[in-house]
DSSP file (Angstrom, degrees, kcal/mol; ACC not computed):
  #  RESIDUE AA STRUCTURE BP1 BP2  ACC     N-H-->O    O-->H-N    N-H-->O    O-->H-N    TCO  KAPPA ALPHA  PHI   PSI    X-CA   Y-CA   Z-CA
    1    1 A M     >        0   0    0      0, 0.0     4,-2.0     0, 0.0     5,-0.2   0.000 360.0 360.0 360.0 -39.9  -36.1  -44.2  -15.8
    2    2 A W  H  >  +     0   0    0      1,-0.2     4,-2.4     2,-0.2     5,-0.2   0.857 360.0  56.6 -64.7 -32.9  -33.6  -46.6  -14.3
    3    3 A F  H  > S+     0   0    0      2,-0.2     4,-2.3     1,-0.2    -1,-0.2   0.906 106.0  49.8 -63.8 -40.4  -31.9  -43.7  -12.6
    4    4 A V  H  > S+     0   0    0      2,-0.2     4,-2.4     1,-0.2    -2,-0.2   0.905 110.3  50.2 -64.6 -41.6  -35.2  -42.8  -10.9
    5    5 A I  H  X S+     0   0    0     -4,-2.0     4,-2.4     1,-0.2    -2,-0.2   0.908 111.1  49.0 -63.9 -41.6  -35.7  -46.3   -9.7
    6    6 A L  H  X S+     0   0    0     -4,-2.4     4,-2.2     2,-0.2    -2,-0.2   0.895 111.4  49.3 -64.4 -40.0  -32.2  -46.5   -8.3
    7    7 A V  H  X S+     0   0    0     -4,-2.3     4,-2.6     2,-0.2     5,-0.2   0.911 111.1  49.6 -65.6 -42.0  -32.7  -43.2   -6.5
    8    8 A I  H  X S+     0   0    0     -4,-2.4     4,-2.6     1,-0.2    -2,-0.2   0.910 111.1  49.3 -63.6 -42.6  -36.0  -44.4   -5.0
    9    9 A C  H  X S+     0   0    0     -4,-2.4     4,-2.4     2,-0.2    -1,-0.2   0.897 111.7  49.3 -63.7 -39.7  -34.4  -47.6   -3.9
   10   10 A L  H  X S+     0   0    0     -4,-2.2     4,-2.5     2,-0.2    -2,-0.2   0.930 113.2  45.3 -65.3 -46.2  -31.5  -45.7   -2.3
   11   11 A I  H  X S+     0   0    0     -4,-2.6     4,-2.3     2,-0.2     5,-0.3   0.909 112.4  53.0 -62.9 -41.9  -33.8  -43.3   -0.5
   12   12 A Y  H  X S+     0   0    0     -4,-2.6     4,-2.3    -5,-0.2    -2,-0.2   0.926 112.3  43.9 -58.9 -47.3  -36.0  -46.2    0.6
   13   13 A A  H  X S+     0   0    0     -4,-2.4     4,-1.8     1,-0.2    -2,-0.2   0.898 113.6  50.4 -67.8 -40.5  -33.0  -48.1    2.1
   14   14 A L  H  < S+     0   0    0     -4,-2.5    -1,-0.2     1,-0.2    -2,-0.2   0.846 117.0  40.0 -68.6 -32.8  -31.6  -45.0    3.8
   15   15 A L  H  X S+     0   0    0     -4,-2.3     4,-1.0    -5,-0.2    -2,-0.2   0.848 115.2  50.9 -81.1 -35.9  -34.9  -44.1    5.4
   16   16 A L  H  X S+     0   0    0     -4,-2.3     4,-2.6    -5,-0.3     5,-0.2   0.870  99.7  62.4 -73.8 -37.6  -36.0  -47.6    6.3
   17   17 A T  H  X S+     0   0    0     -4,-1.8     4,-2.0     1,-0.2     5,-0.2   0.930 106.0  40.7 -61.2 -52.5  -32.8  -48.8    8.1
   18   18 A P  H  > S+     0   0    0      0, 0.0     4,-1.8     0, 0.0    -1,-0.2   0.876 116.2  51.1 -66.5 -33.4  -32.7  -46.4   11.1
   19   19 A I  H  X S+     0   0    0     -4,-1.0     4,-2.2     2,-0.2    -2,-0.2   0.910 109.8  50.1 -68.3 -40.5  -36.4  -46.5   11.6
   20   20 A Q  H  X S+     0   0    0     -4,-2.6     4,-2.6     1,-0.2    -1,-0.2   0.882 107.9  53.5 -64.0 -38.2  -36.3  -50.4   11.7
   21   21 A Q  H  X S+     0   0    0     -4,-2.0     4,-1.5    -5,-0.2    -1,-0.2   0.896 109.3  48.9 -64.0 -39.1  -33.5  -50.3   14.2
   22   22 A G  H  X S+     0   0    0     -4,-1.8     4,-1.7     2,-0.2    -2,-0.2   0.897 111.4  48.9 -65.7 -40.4  -35.6  -48.0   16.4
   23   23 A I  H  X S+     0   0    0     -4,-2.2     4,-2.9     1,-0.2    -2,-0.2   0.903 107.8  55.2 -64.9 -40.5  -38.6  -50.4   16.1
   24   24 A N  H  < S+     0   0    0     -4,-2.6    -1,-0.2     1,-0.2    -2,-0.2   0.846 108.8  48.0 -62.3 -33.6  -36.4  -53.3   16.9
   25   25 A K  H  < S+     0   0    0     -4,-1.5    -1,-0.2    -5,-0.2    -2,-0.2   0.845 116.6  42.7 -74.6 -33.6  -35.3  -51.7   20.2
   26   26 A L  H  < S+     0   0    0     -4,-1.7     2,-0.6     1,-0.2    -2,-0.2   0.898 112.1  51.4 -79.7 -42.2  -38.8  -50.8   21.2
   27   27 A I     <  +     0   0    0     -4,-2.9    -1,-0.2    -5,-0.1     6,-0.0  -0.867  54.7 175.4-106.1 118.0  -40.7  -54.0   20.3
   28   28 A K        +     0   0    0     -2,-0.6     2,-0.4    -3,-0.1    -1,-0.1   0.723  54.3  94.5 -93.3 -24.0  -39.2  -57.2   21.7
   29   29 A D     >  -     0   0    0      1,-0.2     4,-2.4     2,-0.0     5,-0.2  -0.563  69.0-146.3 -71.5 126.2  -41.8  -59.6   20.5
   30   30 A K  H  > S+     0   0    0     -2,-0.4     4,-2.2     1,-0.2     5,-0.2   0.860  94.7  50.7 -65.3 -36.8  -40.7  -61.1   17.2
   31   31 A R  H  > S+     0   0    0      2,-0.2     4,-2.1     1,-0.2    -1,-0.2   0.935 114.3  42.7 -68.6 -45.6  -44.1  -61.4   15.7
   32   32 A L  H  > S+     0   0    0      2,-0.2     4,-2.6     1,-0.2    -2,-0.2   0.863 112.8  54.9 -66.9 -35.0  -45.1  -57.8   16.5
   33   33 A N  H  X S+     0   0    0     -4,-2.4     4,-2.4     2,-0.2    -2,-0.2   0.919 108.7  47.7 -63.4 -44.6  -41.7  -56.6   15.4
   34   34 A F  H  X S+     0   0    0     -4,-2.2     4,-2.4     2,-0.2    -2,-0.2   0.923 112.7  48.5 -62.4 -44.7  -42.2  -58.3   12.0
   35   35 A I  H  X S+     0   0    0     -4,-2.1     4,-2.5     2,-0.2     5,-0.2   0.917 112.3  48.5 -63.5 -43.9  -45.7  -56.9   11.5
   36   36 A A  H  X S+     0   0    0     -4,-2.6     4,-2.3     1,-0.2    -1,-0.2   0.914 113.7  46.3 -63.8 -43.2  -44.5  -53.3   12.5
   37   37 A N  H  X S+     0   0    0     -4,-2.4     4,-2.3     2,-0.2    -1,-0.2   0.876 112.4  51.2 -66.8 -37.0  -41.5  -53.5   10.1
   38   38 A F  H  X S+     0   0    0     -4,-2.4     4,-2.1     2,-0.2    -2,-0.2   0.927 112.0  45.6 -65.4 -45.8  -43.7  -54.9    7.3
   39   39 A I  H  X S+     0   0    0     -4,-2.5     4,-2.6     1,-0.2     5,-0.2   0.905 112.5  52.0 -64.4 -41.7  -46.3  -52.1    7.7
   40   40 A L  H  X S+     0   0    0     -4,-2.3     4,-2.6    -5,-0.2     5,-0.2   0.919 109.4  49.6 -59.7 -44.9  -43.5  -49.5    7.8
   41   41 A A  H  X S+     0   0    0     -4,-2.3     4,-2.2     1,-0.2    -1,-0.2   0.904 112.4  47.1 -63.4 -41.9  -42.0  -50.8    4.6
   42   42 A I  H  X S+     0   0    0     -4,-2.1     4,-2.4     2,-0.2    -2,-0.2   0.928 113.6  47.5 -66.3 -44.6  -45.3  -50.8    2.7
   43   43 A V  H  X S+     0   0    0     -4,-2.6     4,-2.2     1,-0.2    -2,-0.2   0.923 113.2  48.1 -63.6 -44.3  -46.2  -47.3    3.9
   44   44 A L  H  X S+     0   0    0     -4,-2.6     4,-2.3    -5,-0.2    -1,-0.2   0.897 111.8  49.9 -64.6 -40.0  -42.7  -45.9    3.0
   45   45 A L  H  X S+     0   0    0     -4,-2.2     4,-2.3    -5,-0.2    -1,-0.2   0.901 110.8  49.4 -65.1 -40.2  -42.8  -47.5   -0.4
   46   46 A L  H  X S+     0   0    0     -4,-2.4     4,-2.2     2,-0.2    -2,-0.2   0.875 110.2  51.1 -67.0 -36.5  -46.3  -46.1   -1.1
   47   47 A I  H  X S+     0   0    0     -4,-2.2     4,-2.2     2,-0.2    -2,-0.2   0.936 112.1  46.0 -64.2 -46.1  -45.2  -42.6    0.0
   48   48 A L  H  X S+     0   0    0     -4,-2.3     4,-2.3     1,-0.2    -2,-0.2   0.877 111.6  52.5 -65.4 -36.3  -42.1  -42.8   -2.3
   49   49 A Y  H  X S+     0   0    0     -4,-2.3     4,-2.2     2,-0.2    -1,-0.2   0.900 109.2  50.3 -64.4 -40.1  -44.3  -44.1   -5.1
   50   50 A G  H  X S+     0   0    0     -4,-2.2     4,-1.6     2,-0.2    -2,-0.2   0.894 109.6  50.3 -64.1 -40.2  -46.7  -41.2   -4.6
   51   51 A V  H  X S+     0   0    0     -4,-2.2     4,-1.1     1,-0.2    -2,-0.2   0.925 111.8  47.3 -65.1 -43.9  -43.9  -38.7   -4.7
   52   52 A T  H  <>S+     0   0    0     -4,-2.3     5,-2.3     1,-0.2     3,-0.3   0.874 110.1  52.4 -67.6 -34.7  -42.5  -40.1   -8.0
   53   53 A S  H ><5S+     0   0    0     -4,-2.2     3,-1.0     1,-0.2    -1,-0.2   0.816 102.6  59.5 -70.0 -27.9  -45.9  -40.2   -9.6
   54   54 A M  H 3<5S+     0   0    0     -4,-1.6    -1,-0.2     1,-0.2    -2,-0.2   0.835 105.1  50.2 -65.5 -30.9  -46.4  -36.5   -8.7
   55   55 A F  T 3<5S-     0   0    0     -4,-1.1    -1,-0.2    -3,-0.3    -2,-0.2   0.403 125.8-103.1 -88.9   3.3  -43.3  -35.8  -10.8
   56   56 A G  T < 5S+     0   0    0     -3,-1.0     2,-0.4     1,-0.3    -3,-0.2   0.547  77.3 131.8  94.2   7.4  -44.7  -37.7  -13.7
   57   57 A Y      < -     0   0    0     -5,-2.3     2,-0.6    -8,-0.1    -1,-0.3  -0.766  40.9-156.6 -96.1 139.7  -42.7  -40.9  -13.4
   58   58 A S        -     0   0    0     -2,-0.4    -9,-0.0     1,-0.1    -5,-0.0  -0.963   9.6-176.4-115.4 118.5  -44.4  -44.3  -13.5
   59   59 A L              0   0    0     -2,-0.6    -1,-0.1     1,-0.2   -10,-0.0   0.706 360.0 360.0 -87.3 -20.4  -42.5  -47.1  -11.8
   60   60 A F              0   0    0      0, 0.0    -1,-0.2     0, 0.0    -2,-0.0   0.406 360.0 360.0-117.6 360.0  -44.9  -49.9  -12.7
């Protein structure tokens, strides 16, 4: 189970970083930038949680 959590965290970090850099270049307002990055992080985490639950793993 810990291996699955580590893999999910690695995939999460690898996917989130380039997308956040692109958002940072597009949105110059700090407040909107924070909101966009926050929503992106939540959506990506929920997608990864859904994928792991499809394979029968429960992270929580």
